[in-house]
N, C-alpha and C positions, 0 to 999 in steps of 0.2 A: 903370702898374698891374702888380702882381705876376702871374706866370704861375699859372694855376689848377692845372696839373699838368705833369709833366715831358715828356709826349708832345705837348702842345698845339702846339708849334712845328712838328711834322710833320703836323699836321692840315690838311685841306682843307675849305673851306666854300662853300656855295652860298646866295646871298641871292635870294629871289624876292619882288619888290615892284614894283608899277606906278609908284610914286612915286620919281623919281630922287634926290630929297633924302633920303628915308628909306633908300634903298639905300646912298647915300654915308655916311650916319651909321652905319648898321649895319656897313658895311665898316670904317670907322675904329675902331669899338668892338672889333670882332673882332681887328684888327691890334694894338690896344693890349693885348688879352688874350694875344697871342703867336701868333695864327693867321697863317701866312705866305701861304697860297694861298687867295685869295678870288675867287670868280666871281659875276657878277650876271646875273639874268634879269628882264625886265620883264613877261613874259607867262606865264601858266600853261601854255599850249601849248608854249612854248619850254622851260620848265623840265621838263615831262614828258618831252620828247625827250632833254634833257640827262641826266636821272636814269635813263632807260632804257639809256643807253650808258656811264655813268660812275658810280662809287660815290664819295660824299662822306662825310666824317666828321661834318660838321655841316650841317644844312639849316635856315635861318631863312626862314619863309614867312609872308607877310601873309595875313590871312583874306579881305579884300575886294580886288577888282581892278576898276578902272574899265573900262567898255566891254565887259564880258563877264559872263555869268551864272555862270561857273565860279568857285568859291572855292578858297582854299587847302585847306579841308576836303575838297572834292571831289577835289583832286589827291592828298591823302594817302589818301583812301578807295580810290581806284583803284590807286595804287601798292602799297598793302599787300595788296589782294586779288590782285594779280598777282605778289606776292612779289618786287617790284622794289626793296625797301628791305632791305638786309642788317641784321642785328642791331646791327652796329657803328655804324650811322648814328644820330646824335642829331637828331630832327626836332622843331623848336620852332615853334609857331604864334604869330604876333604878331597880336593882335586888339583891337579897341575894344569887342567884345561882352562885357559882364560878366554878362549874364543866364545863369542856370544851364543852360537848354536848349542854348544854343550852346556854352558852355564844356564842358558835360558830354559833348555829342556828340563834340567834338574830343578831350577828355581820354580817352575810352574807345575811341578809334580808333587804338590802337597809337601814341599820341602820347607823346613823352618829356617835354615841358614846354610851357607856354604863357605868353606875356607879355601882360599887359593894358596898353594904352596909356593914359596916358603912362607910360613906364618909365625907369629909370636904368641906367647902365652897370653899377652894382653888382648890380642885380636880374638883368640879363642874365648876368653872370658867375656869380651864385648858381645860376640855373637850369641853365646849362651844366655847372657843376661837379657839381651834384647828379645830373644825368642821366648824365654820364660816370662818376661814382662807381658808380652803379647798374649800368652796363654791366660794370664791373670785378668787382663783388660777385657778379653772376650769370653770370660768364664760363663756369663749368663747364656751366651749362644751355645757353647759346647755342652753345658749341663742340660739344656733343653733338648739337644740332639741325643744325648745319652739316654734321656727319658723317653725318646721317640716323640717328643712334643714338637713336631716339625713346623706346624703353623706358628707357634710361639717363637721358635728359633728364627724363622724367616722374618717375622715382625721385628725382632731385635736387630737383625742384619740390615733391614731396610731403614730402620730408624737411625742407625749409625751411619749408613751411607748418605742418607738425605741431610744429616747434620754435618757431614764431612768430619765426623769425630775421629779420634785416634784409631788408626788401622782401618779406616773406612773402606779402602780398596780391597783388603783381605776379607773384610766382612761382606762386601758386595759379592765377592766370588762365592762365598759360602751360601749367601742368600739366593743367588742365581741357581746354584746346584739344588737347593731345597725347593725352589719353585718348580724346577724340572721334575723333581721327585714327586711333587704334589700335583703334577699334570697341569700346572698353571703356565703353559708354554708361552703364551703371548706376553705375560708379565715377565717371564725369564728373558725373553727376547728383548723387551724394552729395557730391562736392567742391564743386559750385556751392551746394548747400544749406548746407554748412558755412561757405562764404564769406558767404552771406546772413545766417546766424546770427551770425557774428562781426562783420560789417560790411555792412549792406545797401547794395548798389550795383546800378544798373540793368543793367550788363553781366552780372552774375551771374544775375539773373532771366532775362535773355535767353538765357544759357547753359543754364539749366534747360529752357527751351522747345526749344532746339536739341538737347539730349540726348533729350528726349521725342520729338522729330521723328525723330532718328536711330534710336531704338528702335522706331519705328513706332506710337507712342502719339499719334495725331493729335489725339484729343479733348482729352487733357491739355495738349498743346502749344498748342492753340488757346485753351484756357481761360487758360493762363499769359500768352499774348500779349495777349489781350483786356484782362486786368488791367493789364499793363505799358503798353499803348498808352493805356488810360484814364488812367493816372497821368502818363505822359510822352508826350503826343500828337505832339511834334516829334522823336521819336527815330526817325530814318529806318531804321536797321538792324532795328528791330522789324517794320516793314512788309515788309522784305525776307523775313524768316522767315515772317511771316503769309502772304505771297503763296505761298511754297513749300508751306505747309500746305494752303492752298486749292487749289493745283494738284494736290496729291496726292489731294485729295478730289474732284477732277474739276470744281471750280467755276471755270471759266475766266473768266466775267464778273466774279465777285467778286475773283478774283486780279488781273485787269486793273485794277479800281478801286483795289485796294490798291497795286499798283505805280505807278499814276498818282499816288497820294498821296506815295509815296517819291520819285518823280521831281520832283514839285512842291516838295518840301522841299529837294531838292538839284538845282536846274535845270541846273547845269553838270556834273553827274556823267555821264560818257560811258557807263559801264556800266549805270546805272539807266535812262538814256534808251533804250539798246539793248534792255534787257530789256522795258521797257514797250512799245516799238515792236514787238518780236517777238511778244509776247503779243497785242497789238492785231491783228496780222496773223492769228494763229491764231483769234482770237475774231471775225474777220470785219469788224473796224473798219479797213478798208483806207485810208481817207482819213487818219485819224489816224496810222495806222502809217507810211504813206509820208512824211508830214510829219516825224515824229520820226526816222525812219531816215535821211532825206536830210540832216537837220540833223546827226546824228551823223557821217555820212559827210563832210560839209563840215568838221566840227570835228576829226576824228581819223582819217581814212582811213589815214594812214601811221603811226599810233601802234600800238604793240604791244597796246594796250588795245582796239583796234577788232577786233571779231569779224567775219570775212569772211562768216559766215552772214547778217549784216545786208545785205551786198551782194547775195547771192542773192535774199533776200526782196524787195529793191528791184527786182531784175530781173524777178521774177514780177509785181509790181505795175505796173511800166512796160509789160510785155508786155500785161497785161490792159487798160491804158489806151491801148493802141495807140501808145505813145510809143517808136517804133523807134529814134530818135536817142538817147533816154535809155537804152534797153536796151543799145545798142552801147557807150555811154560806160561803163556799169557793167561790161559784159563786158570791155572793154579794161583796166579797173582790176583785174579779177580775173586776166587774163592776165599783167599786170605783176607781181602778187603771186606767181603761180605760177612765173614766171621767177626770182624771188628764192628760192623754196622748191620746186624742181622735184620733190623726193622726197615731198612731202606727198600722201598718198592722199586726204585730205579735200579739199584744194584741187583735185586732179585731178577729183574727182566734181563739185565746184562748177562748175568750168569746163565739164565735159561737160553739166551741166544748162543752162548759159548757151548752149552751142552748140545744144542741143535747142530752146530758146526762139527762138533766132535762125532756125533752120530753119523753125519754125512761123510766125514773123513773115514769112518770105519765101515761105510756102506750099510749102515743100519737105517735104511730109508724109512721103514715103518715107524721106528722110534722118533726119527726127526719129524715125520709128518704129524705124529700125535702131539709133539711138543709145539709145532707151528700152529696146530689147531687150538691148543690151550692158550697160546699167546694171542691168537686172533679173537678168542672169546672175550678178551679184555679190551678190545678195540673200542667198545662203546663206553668204556669207563670214563668217569669224570677226570681222572688223573692221567689218562692216556694222552700223550702229546705228539708233536711232529717228530721229535727225536725217536720215540718209541715206534712210531709208524714207519720211519725210514729204515730202522733196523729190522722190523718185521718184514717189510718188503724185501730187504736184502736176503733174509733167510728163505722166504718163499721162492725168490728167483733162483737161488742156488739149489733148492730142493727140486724145482721144476726141471733143472738140467739133468737130474738123475732119475726122475720119475717118468713113467710113460705118459700118463695123462692125469691132470689135476683139474677136474671140472669145477671144484669148489674155489679154486684160486681166483677166478675172474670176479665173482661177487665180492670177495674180500678186498680185492684191489679197488673195486668201485666204491665200496664203503669207505675205505681209507681216503681215496681221492676226493669224494664229496665232502668229507669232514675237514681235510687238511689243505685243500687247495684254496687257501685264503688270500693269497697274493701271488704275484708273478714269481717271487723268490721261492716260496714254499712249493709251488707247482713245479718249478724247474728242479728243485732239490729231489722231489719224488721221481721225476722223469730220469734224473741222473742215476738214482739207485736202481732203476729198472735194468741197468746194464745194457745188454744187447737184445732184450726182449721187447720187440717193437709193439706187440699186442698190449702189453702192460703200459708202456710209455704212452701209446695212443689213448689208452683208457684214462690216464691221468690228464692228458691234454683235453680230452672230452669233458672230464669233470670240471676242469678249470673253466672251459667255455660255458658249461651249464650254470655254474655258480655265478659267474659274472653276467650271464644272461638274465638270471633272476634279479640280480642287483639293478641292472639297467631297466628292466620292466618295472620294478618298484619305483625307481626314480621317475620314470615317465608318468606313472600314476600320480605321484605327488606333485609333479609339475603341471599336471592337467587338472588339479583341484580335487583329486581323489586320494588324498594322503592316507586316509584310513585303510583304503584298499591296499596301498603299497605296504603299509606297516603290517597288516594282517598277512600278506603274502610272505614278507620277510620272516615273520614269526613262525608261520607254518613250515616254511622251507628250512629255517634255522633249527626248528624242533626235530624235523625228520632227518636232517643231515648232520646236525651238531656243528655246523660250520660257524666259526667265530665271526667271520666277516659279515655274514648275513645277520647274525644276532646283534652285533654292534651297530650295524647299519640301521636295523629296526629302531634301536634306541635313539640314534641321531635324527632320523626322520621324524620320530614321534616328538622329540624335544623341539624340533623346528616348527612343527605344525600342531602342537598340543592344544592351542586355543581353538582350533577348528574341529577337534575330535571330541565328541561327547564322552566316550568311555576311555579317555586317555589314561586315567588313573589305573583302570583295570588292565589295560594293555601294558602299562609300565611295570605292573607287578609280574605279569607273565614274562616280560623281557628280563627283568631283574633275576627271576628264578633261573632262566636259561643262562644268563651271564655268570651267575654264581656256580653253575654246574659245568659249563663248557668253555667259557672265555677265560682260560687259564693262560699264563704267560707262555706263549709258544716257544719251545726250546730252540735256541740258536744252535749253530753247529757244535758248540761245546757246552750247550745247556746252561749258559750263564748270560744274563742280559746286563753286561757290564757297560757302564757309561764311559766309553772310550774317550779319553781326553778330559774326563771329569775329575773333580777333586776327590770324589768318593767319600768325603766328609771324615775319613779316618776314624771311624767308630766301629763298634761291633754291631751296630744296628743293621738289620737286613735292608737291602735296597729294594 
């Protein structure tokens, strides 16, 4: 068979299929096309590790795998979310599923092509040639992304879309993702609308919802998602975004049910299982949470896709169940991970929490108290986030059940509440980790009320013509509480009324300093702000 392009002889390929006959056939077909380096993997877990450590030019992956719930779609979904597939890799799904729901879900997940069984060598060659041609045509876009020149990449995408040049629809999707990344939410929304008008596709409708969510328009985002889910109930990415909307609205139970649906649709997806298990923990569904988390730990503890927060939550639940042996096993796994990444502040905190639980399990209350105090001393730090706060609260709560009186605990809870009650979602999360300690839960509710009271007072000042007074109030309170909502709100109010404020430039400098120190990406339940339903750009560039 003739070579499809001049570079194909230098290409490397990975075949992922549980059937040895299918692997051999695909390998022979690739070699006939000119591919010289072909590697095979029979299990998804093996393929995931291989792709985490080596880049391939071509990946041919079967959809179904015997003996496991994880599918080829789950593998692609996780790799793209973690930016483990560079743009140069052509990913082709091989499937017997011809139904729209399955094919559409795959085709919209940063997939380059799919093959429906049975297929011929000619159809495989055609799919690969088309995908590799698209890579070459859009090379300027992907090279800009690789260099993290996102403004330039977005400009290339918009130019191709406006001219309706070759692969304009694909370029438009990448452009919309870049606009979201650049916080140009309104432009992204308009582009998604233009895509829908030109050619209605589910991912564009989902993009509209993500744009609305990013812009803080939760009601509109929810309405868009409800319509999309009603039309395509098997589209797992839609449930991911809906869960985020429900979380932002403080509806933990509703979000959990939504994430359960996403996890059921893709039972082998490690990320969705972790997200669902984490939320089940915070919603108080500990039996369900422990079952899901332990399954993810068994499936992917050594994978880059496994979030070590899951291990800490397992530690809390094993401690609560008086499973001392299980707690030690989880702690040992955390120590091993810390040995691999000794500079990680996040892992250092995780390991410290484990030590605190071990001290409590061994009734060494004094040691546990000292460790809790050490962690609390870090709570004012610039890198201390909601995730760290929730774990610290969990440790103090369990310590309080064994100690007679902890007068110092109240002020610490107040400090954490004032800093991290930035939304209904974050406040509800802190309340949830208070367990059955009503005093602590009420303190967090009080902090939420106080923070939003300050915000409302500042808004009243600005509406009555005293914008500077409102900005000054937000800056002062933001500085004393470290609360990201108040600091960001000060910036927004100042921008809106800058022309009426004489010292706007000096105020902006104060706000910028606070933002640089305290407005860090607040950790989600699994400490990753993934753009659910997003293309993820398939590069190694951080999101």
